[in-house]
C-alpha positions as CSV (number, residue, x, y, z in Angstrom):
1,M,-10.5,48.4,8.5
2,G,-7.2,46.6,7.9
3,T,-6.2,47.0,11.6
4,Y,-9.5,45.5,12.8
5,K,-8.8,42.3,10.9
6,Q,-5.3,42.1,12.3
7,E,-6.7,42.5,15.9
8,C,-9.3,39.8,15.4
9,K,-6.9,37.1,14.1
10,Q,-6.5,34.2,16.5
11,P,-3.0,33.0,17.0
12,K,-2.3,29.6,15.4
13,R,-2.4,26.8,17.9
14,A,0.6,24.4,17.9
15,K,-0.3,21.1,16.3
16,T,-0.2,18.2,18.8
17,P,1.9,15.4,17.4
18,L,0.1,12.2,16.6
19,D,0.2,9.0,18.7
20,D,-1.1,5.5,17.9
21,A,-4.7,6.3,19.0
22,R,-5.0,9.5,17.0
23,L,-3.4,7.9,13.9
24,R,-6.0,5.0,14.2
25,D,-8.8,7.6,14.6
26,L,-7.6,9.5,11.6
27,A,-7.5,6.3,9.5
28,L,-11.0,5.2,10.7
29,S,-12.5,8.6,10.0
30,Y,-11.0,8.6,6.5
31,V,-12.3,5.1,5.6
32,A,-15.7,5.9,7.1
33,R,-16.0,9.0,5.0
34,Y,-14.4,8.0,1.6
35,A,-14.2,4.9,-0.5
36,T,-10.5,4.4,-0.8
37,S,-7.7,2.1,-1.8
38,G,-4.9,1.0,0.5
39,A,-2.4,3.2,-1.2
40,R,-4.6,6.2,-0.9
41,L,-5.1,5.6,2.8
42,E,-1.4,5.2,3.3
43,R,-0.6,8.4,1.4
44,Y,-3.2,10.3,3.5
45,L,-1.8,9.0,6.8
46,K,1.8,9.8,5.8
47,R,0.7,13.3,4.9
48,K,-0.9,13.7,8.3
49,L,2.3,12.5,9.9
50,R,4.3,15.1,8.0
51,E,1.7,17.8,9.0
52,F,1.5,16.9,12.7
53,G,4.6,15.0,13.5
54,W,4.9,11.8,15.6
55,A,4.8,11.9,19.4
56,D,7.0,8.9,20.1
57,E,10.6,9.7,19.2
58,D,11.8,6.1,20.1
59,R,9.9,4.4,17.3
60,Q,8.2,5.2,14.0
61,P,4.6,4.5,13.2
62,D,3.8,1.4,11.2
63,V,1.4,2.9,8.6
64,A,1.5,-0.1,6.3
65,A,0.5,-2.4,9.1
66,L,-2.4,-0.1,10.0
67,V,-3.6,0.0,6.4
68,E,-3.3,-3.8,6.2
69,T,-5.4,-4.2,9.4
70,Y,-8.1,-2.0,7.9
71,A,-8.0,-4.0,4.7
72,G,-8.4,-7.2,6.7
73,L,-11.4,-5.7,8.5
74,G,-12.9,-4.9,5.1
75,Y,-12.7,-1.1,5.5
76,V,-10.3,-0.9,2.5
77,D,-11.1,-2.9,-0.6
78,D,-8.9,-2.3,-3.5
79,R,-10.9,-4.4,-5.9
80,G,-14.2,-2.8,-4.9
81,F,-12.7,0.7,-5.1
82,A,-11.2,-0.1,-8.5
83,Q,-14.5,-1.3,-9.9
84,A,-16.4,1.7,-8.6
85,R,-13.8,4.2,-9.8
86,S,-13.6,2.5,-13.2
87,S,-17.4,2.6,-13.6
88,S,-17.5,6.2,-12.6
89,L,-14.8,7.3,-15.1
90,L,-16.4,5.3,-17.9
91,R,-19.8,7.0,-17.3
92,R,-18.0,10.3,-17.5
93,G,-16.7,9.3,-20.9
94,Y,-13.1,8.3,-20.3
95,G,-11.4,5.6,-22.3
96,A,-9.5,2.5,-21.2
97,R,-6.1,4.2,-21.1
98,R,-7.2,7.0,-18.8
99,V,-9.1,4.7,-16.5
100,D,-6.0,2.5,-16.2
101,Q,-3.8,5.5,-15.5
102,A,-6.2,6.8,-12.8
103,L,-6.3,3.4,-11.1
104,G,-2.5,3.2,-11.2
105,Q,-2.3,6.6,-9.5
106,D,-4.7,5.3,-6.9
107,G,-2.2,2.5,-6.1
108,I,-4.3,-0.3,-7.6
109,A,-2.2,-3.4,-8.5
110,P,-1.9,-4.3,-12.2
111,E,-3.7,-7.6,-11.8
112,I,-6.7,-5.9,-10.2
113,R,-6.7,-3.2,-12.9
114,S,-6.8,-5.9,-15.6
115,A,-9.5,-7.8,-13.7
116,V,-11.8,-4.8,-13.6
117,A,-11.0,-3.6,-17.1
118,A,-14.0,-2.5,-19.2
119,S,-15.4,-4.6,-21.9
120,E,-15.5,-3.4,-25.5
121,A,-19.2,-2.6,-25.1
122,Q,-18.5,-0.4,-22.1
123,L,-15.7,1.4,-23.9
124,R,-18.0,2.1,-26.9
125,Q,-20.6,3.5,-24.5
126,A,-17.9,5.6,-22.8
127,A,-16.9,7.1,-26.2
128,L,-20.6,7.8,-26.9
129,A,-20.9,9.5,-23.5
130,M,-17.9,11.7,-24.2
131,A,-19.0,12.7,-27.7
132,S,-22.5,13.5,-26.4
133,R,-21.3,15.5,-23.4
134,R,-18.7,17.4,-25.4
135,R,-20.9,17.8,-28.5
136,F,-18.5,16.0,-30.8
137,G,-19.3,14.7,-34.2
138,P,-23.0,14.6,-34.9
139,F,-23.9,15.9,-31.4
140,G,-22.5,19.3,-32.4
141,G,-25.3,20.0,-34.8
142,E,-23.6,20.4,-38.2
143,P,-20.7,18.2,-39.4
144,P,-17.4,19.6,-38.1
145,E,-14.9,21.1,-40.4
146,K,-11.5,19.3,-40.8
147,E,-9.7,21.4,-38.2
148,R,-12.5,21.1,-35.6
149,R,-12.8,17.4,-36.3
150,E,-9.0,16.9,-35.7
151,K,-9.4,18.8,-32.4
152,Q,-12.2,16.6,-31.4
153,L,-10.2,13.5,-32.3
154,S,-7.3,14.8,-30.2
155,A,-9.6,15.4,-27.2
156,M,-11.0,11.9,-27.4
157,L,-7.5,10.4,-27.6
158,R,-6.4,12.4,-24.6
159,A,-9.4,11.1,-22.7
160,G,-8.0,7.6,-23.3
161,H,-10.1,6.3,-26.3
162,S,-8.6,4.4,-29.1
163,L,-8.2,6.1,-32.5
164,D,-10.8,3.7,-34.0
165,F,-13.4,4.6,-31.4
166,A,-12.6,8.3,-31.6
167,R,-13.0,8.2,-35.4
168,E,-16.3,6.3,-35.1
169,M,-17.8,9.0,-32.9
170,V,-16.4,12.1,-34.6
171,N,-17.1,10.8,-38.1
172,A,-20.6,9.4,-37.4
173,S,-23.1,10.8,-39.9
174,T,-26.0,11.1,-37.4
175,I,-26.6,10.7,-33.7
176,E,-28.6,7.6,-34.4
177,R,-25.6,6.0,-36.2
178,A,-23.3,6.9,-33.3
179,E,-25.8,5.4,-30.8
180,E,-26.3,2.3,-33.0
181,W,-22.5,1.7,-33.2
182,A,-22.1,2.2,-29.4
183,H,-24.8,-0.4,-28.6
184,E,-24.0,-2.9,-31.3
185,L,-22.2,-5.2,-28.9
186,D,-25.0,-5.0,-26.3
187,E,-27.4,-6.4,-28.9
188,D,-25.0,-9.2,-29.8
189,E,-24.6,-10.1,-26.1
190,L,-28.4,-10.2,-25.6
191,G,-28.6,-12.5,-28.6
192,D,-26.1,-14.9,-27.1
193,D,-28.1,-15.2,-23.9
194,S,-31.2,-16.5,-25.6
């Protein structure tokens, strides 16, 4: 059976080096398929260049100019990407520090990261989402023992939550109390609008 598999293997085709048209096509295909930041698109294109090589030995491709062109056309929007990524991470229960780190890794500029930073109400709801999802504090049924509570606090801190928020979730006496704390600021904001 081992010899049959060896006989059926197709020889690997040599990879054709990229040229301007194929590089543009790769970039367009990537931005059409994925929401992305300029830095992520640039990393992707550079990886493809390393993988396939470049056809024109006399000049190097201008990846940064291509990314800037696509940003000018609206195909790449760092602020929109940062807002969507931040919202997604908050819904999954990550705190401010982890969201900021993720956006930094995606190449989002510090001024954009601070502009899309979550409000305290959003951060409280993210802490609630994590506690609920991971069954921390009152969501675990019975109150956690000291060692288990410390592990839960550590996990929330690693997820980017502040110590105060982590303590509120892990030490909440009931699910209702945790939810009340998480939504306190929502009610205050609603009261300000009227």
